[in-house]
Each structure stands twice: as structure tokens, then as C-alpha cells.
N, C-alpha and C positions, 0 to 999 in steps of 0.2 A: 466465722470461726467460733466454735463453742469453747467456753472456758470451763475446764474441769478443776475444781478445787483440789489443792494439794493437801495430803494428810499432814497433820501437825505432828511434830516430833518432840518439841519441848514446850514449856509454858510460854516461851517467848513467841511462839507461832500462833497462840490463841488470840483471836480478835479481842476478846474481853480484856486480856492482859495488855494488848497494844493500846487500846482506848483508855484503860485505867492508868497506864504509864504516862500517857500524854496529860491526863487529868492531874496526876501526881505532880508532874513538872509545873503545870499551871498553878497548883496550890502552893508549891514551893515559891513561885514568883510572887504570889499573894503575900506570903510570909515576909519576903524581902521588902515589901511596900508598907508594912505596918509600922506604926510609930515605935520608937525605941523602947518606950515603957511597956510595950507588949511582947518584947523579945523573949522574956522568960515565961510568959503566960500564953497568950493566944498563938503566937508564932510557934512556940515549942509544941503546943497541942496540935496545930495544923500539920507540922512535920511528922509527928508520931503517927497520927491518923492516916496521913498520906502514904507513909511507908508501910503501915499495917495493911492498907488496901491492897497494894501490889504484892507484898510478902505473902499474904494469905491466899491470893490467887496462885502464886507459885507453889506454896506448900500444898494446896489442894491438888494440884497437878501431880505432885510427887507422891501422893498417897494412892494406894491400890484398892482400897475398899471404898465403895460408893458413899457410904455413910460418913466416912472420914472426909472425903472430898467435899461433900455437901456441907459438913460442919465448918470447914475452913472458908468455903465460899460465903456462908452466912456470916462468918466473922468479918470477911471483907465487906459485905454489904452493911454491917453495923458501922464499920469505920467510915464508909462512904456517907452514911447518914450523919455521923458526927461532923464530917466535913461540910455537909449541907448546912448544918446548924452553925458551924463556924462562919459560913458565908452570910447567914442571917445576922450574926453578930457584927460582921464587917459592914453590912447594910445599916443596921441599927445605930452603929457608932459613926457612920459616915466615913469609914476608912477607905472605901472604894466607891466609885461611881455606880449608880443603880444599874446602868447598862452592863457594866463589867460583871456585877453580881449575877444578873439575869443570864448572861452568856455562860458563866461558870456553872450556874445551876442547871442550865440546859445540857451542858457537857456531863454533869453528874448524873442527870436522869438517863442519859444514853448509857453510861457505865452501869447504872442500876438495871436497865432493861437487858443488857447483855449478861449481867450476873444472874438475873432471874431466868433468862433463857438457858444458860448453862446448867443451872440447878435443875430446871425442868427436864433438860436432856438427860442428865444423870439419873434423875428419878425414873424417867421412862426406861432407861437402860436397866435399871434395877428391877423393874417389873417384868423384864424379859427373862427372868429366872437366872440371871447371872449376877453375882454379888461382887466380883472382882474384875478388874481390867486385865486382859491378857495381851501381852505384846509378843511379837515374833521372837523366837529364840535366836534366829539368825542375826537379828539386830545386835545381839550381845556376844556374837562369836560362839554360840552354843550349837553344836551339830549333833543330832542323834543322842542327846543327853550328856554329851561330853564337851568340855571346853575346847575350842579350837586352839591349836598350838600356834604361838607366834613364831615367825621366822628367826 
């Protein structure tokens, strides 16, 4: 039986968002393991960057111009790079076992790979002479240029 991929409808359906969300949850868990004296410093930074990662993917999806979408995805990638550096700090300060840091960094590189692929996809779409995403009017209850009436 051949599997046909389902079209995505919201940012939550994007593979990049799903993988980034799991990474965000893993980084939140890291923050909970840090020493108390890091709660206002590194823990806070990790939480902000982790939220920024998934927020920017969501915001990119909500934009209709390719350049806006790409801008927010690059912001997400910047937040991801911050998190990788935060993992380096955790390794340098021996806050986490080396194996845990390596596993988390592997997860981060997977998110980066997906972000880069999504940006590449959008750039390729842009070169196809369309600069905006067009969604079906029927999805929003618009028929022949008029709003569908509710019962």
C-alpha cells in the first residue's frame, strides 16, 4: 500500500514544527536540571530561545509572503543556534553528562536540517514566479467571491 502524504493545514502539521516542538520540550527539561543559581541566567535564556524557536516557525507559517516566511524561519534558526551554544555551556560547566549533550545536539542538528529544507523549499517556490501563497477560497467559506452564509 502506497502512502500519500497529507497536505498540511496549520503550522502544527509541519514536520519541522513537530521536531522543533520536541526539541523545545527537551530544552525545557534541561532548564529544570540546572543548578538553582542558573535559574535567572541560563535557564531563563534557554526558555526564551526555545520558545522563540517554535514561535518563529508558527509565525512564518502565518505569513503569506515568501520573504516574510523566510525571515521568520531564519529567526528560528538563530534561536536554535543559541540553544546549541547553551548546550555547550552545559557541557563546559558539567551541568549535564556528555552523552546527554551529544544527544540533544543531534536533535538540534535535525531541527536545523528541517529548517534549512523548509527555507530551500520556499526559495524554490519564490523562483517559480509566485511571491505569495494562495489557499483555496472554499477553505474559508468563500464561494464565487462572496462569503458563504451561516445557517
